[in-house]
C-alpha positions, 0 to 999 in steps of 0.5 A, a space after each residue: 628378478 625376471 622370476 619374481 616379475 614373472 610370477 607376479 604376472 601370472 598371479 595378477 593374470 589370474 586375479 583379473 579372469 577369476 573376478 569376472 562372470 563366465 562369457 556365454 549367452 545363457 541361451 534356451 538349454 544352457 545350464 549350470 551346476 547340476 545338470 537338472 530338466 524343469 520337470 516338476 517346477 513350481 512358479 516362485 511366485 507360490 513360495 512366499 505362501 509355502 515358507 509360512 508353513 515350512 521353513 525350509 523347502 528343497 524344490 525346484 523354482 521357476 522364474 525370471 532373473 532380474 540381476 547377476 554379480 557384474 564380478 563373477 556371476 556368483 549370486 542372482 535376484 530371482 522375481 517373485 512377485 512385483 514386491 519381492 524378489 529373492 537372492 539366489 547364492 549358488 551351492 558351495 560356490 561351485 558355478 557362475 552365470 553369466 550376465 547375459 542371463 538377466 531378464 532370462 526364465 529359469 529353473 533351478 534346484 534348491 533349498 529355499 529359506 526366509 533369511 534376513 540380510 546384514 547391512 554389511 551383506 547387503 552392501 557387500 552385494 550392492 557393490 558386486 553389482 556396482 552401485 554408486 557409492 552414495 546407493 550403497 550409503 542408502 542402505 541402512 537396514 537388514 532386509 528378510 528375503 527369501 534365500 536360495 541356495 542353488 543346486 544347479 539351473 537351466 534356462 527355460 526362455 
């Protein structure tokens, strides 16, 4: 009986520690995933025009983080312009960002494309962001958005 309780306790602890974003302040120079530099990064505001002629772009972009997944830090949203954001996921689910990265300017290296996100996926992201049940229920339309698969991210400001 003690062994069963011990195994159950270990599993519960492991799950609880996995379901949290990494600790940290996300200071200038901190990097996540592949180590990258800011050299050659373009402003994310240029991406919508580039996606009109290319379906997928593999480049470095610079942008401001608006939101980080509160559960694990496994996705972020970036400000593109006044009315547009970009959803960023981490390649192979291989790294996460701390919630302290909200408001920071970052450079990331990755593949960028336009994608239609389903209602189910949008609701999942809203749950991860700890939105209210009313906010989640209000999501009834799929959303066409800029999607980024990041290989590496570095905090620049």
